N, C-alpha and C positions, 0 to 999 in steps of 0.2 A: 614156245611159241603160247600163241595167247589159248589154242587148244589145251594144251596141257592147266594153265589156269586154270581153267573150269573143271579140269578133270580133279585139280585138288581141292578146288573148292567144295566140289561133290564129294570126297574122304571126310574133310572135315564137317559139311554139314549131316553124313550120314551116323560121325561120330559123337554129333550135338544130338541126334535125336536118340542113338543107343544109351548117350548118360540120363537124358533126361525125353521121352517120345512128346511129354505136352504142349511140347516148346512151338510156339507157330511158326518165330524166327527160326529156326532152324528148319521148318518144312519149304520156308519161304525162300533159302538160301538156296537150299536144293532146285527149287524152283526154276532160281537163277539159274544154275549154274548147268542145270538140265537144256533150259533154254540155246546156253550157249553154245551146248554140246549138239543142238538140232536134235534134240530131244523132246519134241511136242507135246506126245502122251505123258511122259514123264515128269516133263516139266506142270502141265496141266495139273494133273493130280498133286504134286508136290505142294501147288498152290492153294488148293481147292481144301487139300488137308492146314494146311496155314489160315484159311477162314475159318474154319472150324477150330483150329485150336486156340484162337487168339481173336472171337470178335471185335472186341475193340479198335485193334489196327487196321487199320483200310489198306493198307499199303498192298497187302495179299490180292487184294479183290481189284486194287488199279493193272497190277501186274498182269491178273488173270482178262480184266478187261484187254488192254492192250497185246496181250499172246491173241485172243481170241478175235481183234479187230484186225491184227497183220496176219493171220492166220483161221480165214474164215472156215476153211475145210474142217476146223477140229470140232467141234460142235457140230457136224454131221458124223465125223467119225464117233465123237463123244460126248450124246447128248447129253450127260449128265454134267457137262461143266455148263453148260448152256443155263438147266438147274440150278446148278451153285450159286450162277452170277445173281440168277433174279430170286432164288428161295433164302430165306434169312435162316442162316444157320445156327446152330447152337453151341454153346460153350463145354458143354458139357464133354468132358474126356473122355470117350469111349473108343475102343483096339482103331487102333490105324489100317487102314485099308494096307496094310502090306503080304 
């Protein structure tokens, strides 16, 4: 099933994060898989972390913008999401919020 593919993608994304937690692509892929599983708060968190991990890659920012546009209540439920979209994020690798 389609949901099973998102579950599998989540597993591999988390494995990549365990290997190197500074990889923005791992967080970005995790965000996409969580969004596919309808875990919007988790997806928003992962995409926000992807933006912090790799400020030179605009894809996570674009995915987060689309997530918020399609689900405007996420900005009310999680105001840090809107802050992440408007704030400049640092590339300094500090510990992820896990």
